[in-house]
C-alpha positions in Angstrom: -124.4 -74.4 256.4 -124.1 -72.3 253.2 -126.4 -74.0 250.7 -128.8 -72.6 248.1 -132.0 -74.4 247.1 -132.7 -74.6 243.4 -135.2 -75.9 240.9 -132.5 -77.7 239.0 -129.1 -78.7 240.3 -125.8 -79.2 238.5 -122.8 -81.6 239.0 -121.1 -79.0 241.1 -124.2 -78.7 243.3 -124.1 -82.5 243.8 -120.4 -82.3 244.7 -121.2 -79.6 247.3 -124.0 -81.7 248.7 -121.7 -84.6 249.2 -119.1 -82.5 250.9 -121.8 -81.0 253.2 -123.1 -84.5 254.1 -119.6 -85.5 255.1 -118.9 -82.3 257.1 -119.3 -81.7 260.8 -122.6 -80.0 260.0 -123.8 -82.9 257.9 -125.2 -86.3 258.4 -123.9 -88.6 261.2 -124.4 -91.7 259.0 -122.6 -90.3 256.0 -119.7 -89.2 258.2 -119.2 -92.7 259.5 -118.9 -94.4 256.2 -115.7 -95.8 254.6 -114.9 -97.4 251.2 -115.5 -100.8 252.8 -118.7 -100.0 254.5 -120.4 -98.7 251.3 -118.8 -101.2 249.0 -121.9 -103.3 248.7 -124.0 -100.2 248.1 -122.1 -99.6 244.9 -122.8 -103.2 243.7 -126.5 -103.0 244.6 -127.0 -99.6 242.9 -125.3 -100.9 239.8 -127.5 -104.0 239.6 -130.6 -101.9 240.1 -129.5 -99.7 237.1 -129.0 -102.9 235.1 -132.5 -104.1 236.1 -134.0 -100.8 234.9 -132.2 -101.3 231.5 -133.5 -104.9 231.3 -137.1 -103.6 232.0 -136.7 -100.7 229.5 -137.9 -98.4 232.3 -136.5 -95.0 231.3 -137.6 -93.1 234.4 -136.3 -95.7 236.7 -133.0 -95.8 234.8 -132.6 -92.1 235.2 -133.1 -92.5 239.0 -130.8 -95.5 239.3 -128.0 -93.9 237.3 -128.2 -91.0 239.8 -127.7 -93.5 242.6 -124.7 -95.0 240.8 -123.2 -91.5 240.3 -123.7 -90.8 244.0 -121.6 -93.8 244.8 -118.8 -92.5 242.6 -119.0 -89.1 244.3 -119.1 -90.7 247.7 -115.9 -92.7 247.1 -114.3 -89.6 245.5 -115.1 -87.4 248.5 -113.6 -90.0 250.8 -110.3 -89.8 248.8 -110.5 -86.0 248.6 -110.6 -85.9 252.4 -107.6 -88.2 252.6 -105.7 -85.9 250.1 -105.0 -88.6 247.5 -107.4 -87.6 244.7 -110.8 -86.0 244.1 -113.6 -86.2 241.6 -111.8 -84.0 239.1 -109.0 -86.5 239.0 -111.5 -89.3 238.3 -112.9 -87.3 235.4 -109.5 -86.5 234.0 -108.4 -90.1 234.3 -111.3 -91.5 232.3 -111.1 -88.7 229.7 -107.4 -89.4 229.2 -108.1 -93.1 228.9 -110.9 -92.6 226.3 -108.6 -90.4 224.2 -105.7 -92.9 224.3 -107.9 -95.9 223.5 -109.6 -94.3 220.6 -106.7 -93.3 218.3 -108.9 -93.8 215.3 -111.0 -90.9 216.6 -108.5 -88.7 218.3 -105.4 -89.7 216.3 -104.3 -90.9 212.9 -105.0 -94.6 213.2 -107.4 -96.0 210.5 -109.9 -98.8 211.3 -112.4 -100.4 209.0 -114.6 -102.2 211.5 -115.6 -102.5 215.1 -113.6 -105.7 215.3 -110.4 -103.7 214.5 -111.4 -101.2 217.1 -111.5 -104.0 219.7 -108.2 -105.4 218.6 -106.6 -101.9 219.0 -108.3 -101.4 222.3 -106.9 -104.6 223.8 -103.4 -103.9 222.5 -103.4 -100.3 224.0 -104.9 -101.6 227.2 -102.2 -104.3 227.5 -99.5 -101.7 226.8 -100.8 -99.0 229.2 -101.2 -101.5 232.0 -97.7 -102.9 231.3 -99.0 -106.5 230.9 -96.1 -108.5 229.4 -97.9 -111.8 229.2 -101.4 -113.1 228.4 -101.4 -114.6 231.9 -101.3 -111.1 233.3 -104.2 -110.2 231.0 -106.2 -113.1 232.5 -105.2 -112.1 236.1 -106.4 -108.5 235.4 -110.0 -109.7 235.2 -111.5 -108.5 238.5 -112.0 -111.2 241.1 -115.0 -109.2 242.5 -117.0 -110.0 239.4 -119.8 -112.6 239.7 -118.1 -115.9 239.0 -120.0 -116.7 235.8 -119.2 -113.3 234.4 -115.5 -113.6 235.4 -115.3 -117.1 233.8 -116.7 -115.8 230.5 -114.2 -112.9 230.4 -111.3 -115.1 231.3 -112.2 -117.6 228.6 -112.8 -114.8 226.1 -109.3 -113.4 226.7 -107.7 -116.9 226.6 -109.4 -117.5 223.2 -107.8 -114.4 221.8 -104.4 -116.2 221.7 -105.9 -119.3 220.2 -106.5 -121.3 223.3 -110.0 -122.4 222.3 -112.1 -125.2 220.8 -112.5 -125.0 217.0 -116.3 -125.2 217.5 -119.0 -125.8 220.1 -118.8 -129.6 219.9 -115.5 -129.6 221.9 -117.1 -127.4 224.5 -120.1 -129.7 224.8 -117.9 -132.8 225.1 -116.1 -131.1 227.9 -119.4 -130.6 229.8 -120.0 -134.3 229.5 -116.5 -135.1 230.7 -116.7 -132.8 233.7 -120.1 -134.2 234.6 -118.6 -137.7 234.8 -115.7 -136.4 236.9 -118.2 -134.7 239.3 -120.2 -138.0 239.6 -116.9 -139.8 240.5 -116.1 -137.1 243.1 -119.6 -137.5 244.6 -119.1 -141.2 244.9 -115.5 -141.3 246.0 -114.1 -137.8 246.6 -113.8 -135.4 249.5 -115.8 -132.2 249.9 -112.9 -130.3 248.3 -112.9 -132.7 245.3 -116.6 -132.2 244.8 -116.3 -128.4 245.0 -113.4 -128.5 242.5 -115.3 -130.7 240.1 -118.5 -128.7 240.4 -116.5 -125.6 239.6 -114.9 -127.3 236.6 -118.4 -128.3 235.3 -119.8 -124.7 235.7 -116.7 -123.3 234.0 -117.2 -125.7 231.1 -120.9 -124.7 230.8 -119.8 -121.1 230.6 -117.6 -122.1 227.7 -120.7 -123.4 225.9 -122.5 -120.2 226.5 -119.6 -118.3 224.9 -119.9 -120.3 221.7 -123.7 -119.6 221.7 -123.0 -115.9 222.3 -125.2 -116.0 225.3 -124.3 -114.2 228.5 -124.3 -116.9 231.2 -125.4 -114.5 233.9 -128.5 -113.5 231.8 -129.2 -117.1 230.9 -129.1 -118.2 234.6 -131.2 -115.2 235.7 -133.8 -116.1 233.0 -133.9 -119.7 234.4 -134.4 -118.3 237.9 -137.4 -116.3 236.8 -138.8 -119.2 234.9 -138.4 -121.5 237.9 -140.2 -119.0 240.2 -143.1 -118.6 237.7 -143.6 -122.3 237.4 -143.3 -122.8 241.1 -146.0 -120.1 241.5 -148.3 -122.1 239.1 -147.5 -125.3 240.9 -148.4 -123.7 244.2 -151.6 -122.3 242.7 -152.6 -125.8 241.4 -152.1 -127.3 244.8 -154.1 -124.6 246.5 -157.0 -125.1 244.0 -157.1 -128.8 244.9 -157.0 -128.1 248.6 -153.5 -129.6 249.0 -150.7 -128.5 251.3 -147.5 -128.6 249.3 -145.5 -129.4 252.4 -147.5 -132.6 252.9 -147.3 -133.9 249.3 -144.9 -136.6 248.2 -142.1 -136.0 245.8 -144.0 -137.8 243.1 -147.0 -135.6 243.6 -144.9 -132.5 243.5 -143.2 -133.7 240.4 -146.6 -134.3 238.8 -147.7 -130.7 239.7 -144.5 -129.3 238.3 -145.0 -131.1 235.0 -148.5 -129.8 234.9 -147.4 -126.3 235.6 -144.9 -126.5 232.7 -147.7 -127.2 230.2 -150.0 -124.4 231.5 
């Protein structure tokens, strides 16, 4: 194996390392991997980078961005071995895209605000992807996204052609309407009916979040953290009183929960 150790490595060094790991002299685990087998690694590393951003942890962000980059290189190396494309093609592709989608920077187009930039971006994207209808634009939103995030993006794109409530009151009324339909499905519907109505309710709640300019994923994540913190306080209160939570009644647990909310 021809490899030189250094104090500081470059992008080319990292490409070489990836190629070595996949070679016959490399790592047995790395050689066994496919796009499908490391798919979830890509997702996990991306979320870990997002968590570093949320925590404003610069050192951790640097590390996690490296992990994300490694995933890009890994998938690129797999394609290089198949002869379809390599990392340089990935770099060229995104460079070409940035130039095409920023005609106000690399061309003669004039814009006066970031809103105009976004309008141009969407128009260029629709043209380059050969999307003839707005339905095709909605269909282009990745199905691999978390459902709340996908819902928000689909609604946002539908709103761009005027399919939207004039204000938040219509969105809130829709939540109430979908809640009633879910209750009816619980009383009289099948499992499929309940799933469909629950999905409609969640979709309508996402619509409210859009009017509030709140990311639904972030809002729900915040609520998860808040629930865990309150549960921890509730568990601590029970322990201080010598009580086993598993043996408490629902009324007693509810009382502890309300107490934890006020502490």
